C-alpha positions as CSV (number, residue, x, y, z in Angstrom):
1,M,0.0,-0.2,-0.1
2,P,1.5,3.7,-0.3
3,R,3.0,5.6,2.1
4,H,1.4,8.9,2.9
5,V,3.9,11.6,2.1
6,T,4.1,15.0,3.4
7,L,7.4,18.0,2.6
8,V,7.6,19.1,6.4
9,P,9.6,22.3,5.7
10,L,12.9,23.4,7.8
11,R,13.2,26.4,9.8
12,W,16.3,28.4,10.8
13,A,15.3,27.8,14.4
14,D,15.0,24.0,14.1
15,M,19.2,23.7,14.2
16,D,21.4,23.1,16.9
17,A,24.8,25.1,18.0
18,L,25.9,22.5,14.8
19,G,23.9,23.2,12.4
20,H,22.1,20.1,12.6
21,V,18.4,19.8,13.0
22,N,17.6,19.7,17.1
23,N,16.5,16.2,17.6
24,V,13.5,17.5,19.4
25,V,12.2,19.0,16.4
26,Y,11.6,15.6,14.5
27,L,9.0,15.2,16.7
28,R,6.9,18.5,15.2
29,Y,8.5,16.7,11.4
30,L,6.2,13.7,13.1
31,Q,3.5,15.9,13.8
32,E,3.3,17.6,10.9
33,A,2.7,14.4,8.8
34,R,0.4,13.0,10.7
35,V,-1.9,16.1,10.8
36,D,-1.9,15.9,7.2
37,M,-2.5,11.9,7.5
38,L,-5.1,12.3,9.7
39,F,-6.8,15.9,9.8
40,V,-6.9,16.0,5.9
41,H,-6.6,12.6,3.8
42,A,-8.7,10.5,6.4
43,P,-12.0,13.0,6.9
44,R,-11.9,13.1,2.6
45,H,-12.3,9.2,2.9
46,G,-15.4,8.9,5.9
47,A,-12.7,9.0,8.8
48,E,-13.9,12.6,10.4
49,H,-13.9,11.1,13.8
50,L,-9.9,10.7,13.5
51,A,-9.5,14.6,13.1
52,R,-11.6,15.1,15.9
53,G,-10.0,12.5,18.9
54,V,-6.7,11.1,18.6
55,V,-4.2,11.0,21.4
56,V,-0.5,9.8,21.3
57,S,0.1,7.3,23.9
58,R,3.9,6.9,22.8
59,H,7.0,7.7,20.3
60,E,10.0,6.1,19.3
61,I,12.2,7.8,17.6
62,G,15.5,6.3,15.8
63,Y,18.1,8.6,14.3
64,Q,20.1,7.7,11.5
65,A,22.2,10.6,10.1
66,P,22.6,14.5,10.7
67,L,19.7,16.6,9.6
68,R,21.4,19.8,8.1
69,F,19.6,22.9,7.6
70,R,18.8,23.7,4.2
71,P,15.8,25.6,2.3
72,Q,14.5,22.7,1.0
73,P,12.1,20.9,2.8
74,V,12.4,17.1,3.6
75,R,10.2,14.1,3.2
76,V,8.2,12.4,6.0
77,E,6.7,9.1,4.8
78,T,3.9,7.9,7.5
79,W,2.4,4.3,7.3
80,V,0.2,2.6,9.5
81,R,1.8,-0.6,11.1
82,R,-1.1,-1.9,13.4
83,I,-4.3,-1.4,13.9
84,D,-5.5,-2.7,16.8
85,A,-9.3,-2.8,18.5
86,A,-8.7,0.5,20.5
87,S,-5.4,2.2,19.2
88,F,-3.0,2.2,16.0
89,T,0.8,2.2,15.5
90,L,2.2,4.8,12.8
91,G,5.9,4.1,11.2
92,Y,7.6,7.2,9.9
93,E,10.7,7.8,7.6
94,V,12.4,11.5,7.8
95,L,14.8,11.2,3.9
96,D,15.6,12.7,1.2
97,E,15.1,10.6,-2.1
98,A,17.5,11.7,-5.1
99,P,16.1,11.9,-8.6
100,D,17.7,8.2,-8.5
101,G,16.0,6.7,-6.2
102,T,18.8,6.8,-3.9
103,R,17.3,7.3,-0.1
104,T,19.3,9.3,2.4
105,V,17.6,8.7,6.2
106,Y,18.2,10.9,8.8
107,A,15.1,8.9,11.6
108,V,12.8,6.0,11.5
109,A,10.3,6.8,14.4
110,S,6.7,4.7,15.2
111,S,3.9,6.5,17.5
112,V,1.3,4.5,19.4
113,L,-1.8,6.8,19.3
114,V,-5.6,6.2,20.6
115,P,-9.3,7.5,19.6
116,Y,-10.9,9.9,22.1
117,D,-14.1,10.6,23.1
118,L,-13.6,14.4,23.1
119,D,-17.2,15.1,24.5
120,K,-17.4,11.7,26.7
121,G,-13.5,12.2,28.3
122,R,-12.6,9.1,27.7
123,L,-11.3,6.4,24.8
124,R,-12.2,5.0,22.4
125,R,-12.4,2.1,19.7
126,V,-11.6,2.3,16.2
127,A,-14.3,2.5,14.2
128,A,-14.7,0.5,10.8
129,Q,-14.9,3.6,8.7
130,E,-11.2,4.3,10.7
131,R,-10.4,0.9,10.0
132,A,-10.8,1.0,6.6
133,V,-9.3,4.1,6.1
134,L,-6.3,3.4,7.9
135,E,-5.9,-0.1,6.2
136,S,-5.3,1.5,3.1
137,F,-1.9,2.9,4.5
138,H,-1.2,-0.7,6.2
139,E,2.3,-1.7,5.5
140,V,3.5,-5.3,6.6
141,G,7.4,-5.1,8.0
142,G,8.9,-1.6,7.0
143,P,12.0,-0.2,9.2
144,E,11.3,0.4,12.9
145,P,13.0,2.4,15.7
146,G,16.0,0.7,17.4
147,K,16.6,-2.7,14.7
148,A,18.9,-2.6,12.3
149,A,17.8,-1.6,8.3
């Protein structure tokens, strides 16, 4: 299945003293990609509740190469690793892809997300239509943080 692709701009303030993108900034890049996937794409396909109530339960990031500041955006690919009854896990790669297909991966990450009913103030299960939209991005395998490629 296809991955969701988001081009995320780098900001001057993203840099650390060595000219690299600071490690904490990667969480913002993941958030921008996740919001694009779940708050923009999913509602267009009948999963609007994902845009109204999903909370992050866990993040894991494995840094693989330094990303230096530049004016071009960085590519964030997002896919669904796993769907359970009341949570789902997204996978991410933060990377550059050259015209010849060569990829430079800066980070591999994952986030566990839990559907949440904001009105009732409690967790909820993944609805059937949400599951269908999430399954369209399901990828078996794929890189995982902390595991060798």
